[in-house]
N, C-alpha and C positions, 0 to 999 in steps of 0.2 A: 504494500500500500504506500502511496506517495504521501508523505507528511508535510511536504512543502506547501506554503500558503502562496497563492498567486499574488503578484505585485498589485493587481487591481482589486484585491479583496478589501471590503470595508471592515471596520472594527466589529460590526454586528455579525458579519459572515465568519470572521475569525473566531469570535466568541462561541458561535454555534459549533464550529468544527472541533474546538478543544474543550467543550463543556464537560466532558466526562473526566477530565483531569483536574482533580482538586488538590490544593496544597495540604500538607500534613496538619497545619494549624486548624483547619476547618473540620477535620474529622472529629467524631465524638470520642473524646478521651477524658478520663476522670481528671479533675483538677482538685488539688488539695487547697483547702481554705482554712486558715488558722485565725481565730479571733483572739486578740490579746487585750485584756482589760488592764490598762496600766495602773489604775488605782488599787485594784485587788492585788496585783503583783507587788506593788510598792508596800502595801499593808502586810502581805505575807513576808516580804524581805525584812521588814522591821521587826518581825516576830521570830526570826531565826534564833534558836537557842532558848526560846521561851515557850511556856505551855500555852495552848490555845484550844478552843473548841471550834470545830468547823461544822456547820450544818449544811448537808448536801441534799440533793433531791432524793437520796436513798436513805437518809438518816444522819445522825451526828457521829463525828470522829473527834476524839480528844487525845492529846499527847503533846510531845515537844516537837516544835517545827524544826526539822533537821535541815531542810533545804527548800528553796523556792525557785522555780523556773517560770518563764512566761506562760507556759501551758499547764504546769502541774506543781503540786506542793508535796513534800515528803514529811509525813508525820510518824514519829517514833513513839511507841508506847510499850514499855517493858521489852519483850522479845519480838514484838510485832512491828512491821513497817508498812505504812499505808501510803500509796501513791494516789493522790486525789487530783482529778482534772479541775483546773480553775473554772472551767465553764459549768461545772456541776455544783459549785459553791453558792449557797444562798446567803449565808452570813458568816462572819468570823467574830469570835469573842475571845480576847486575851483572858487567860485565867489569872486572877490576882492571888498572890500568896498571903495566907492568913497566919 
């Protein structure tokens, strides 16, 4: 098959001839989207090394905030480690020592 476009072809003709060729960007491919809540992240960072209670959509988690990343927080309680996605946090309450 001859793939050359005649010099007299109009843009509409050319488009029709090559319509079956789509660039890779327009194909349906999954795209990762990450939502960062900067104030939640800053609050969690300020609590590293301190005890806190996190209420999530699945219940509460309490313990020492071991680490905080933009997408998750690490809570340590005795021998258990919890990795909680920041998008699942409803509220955060620092525990006060009595």
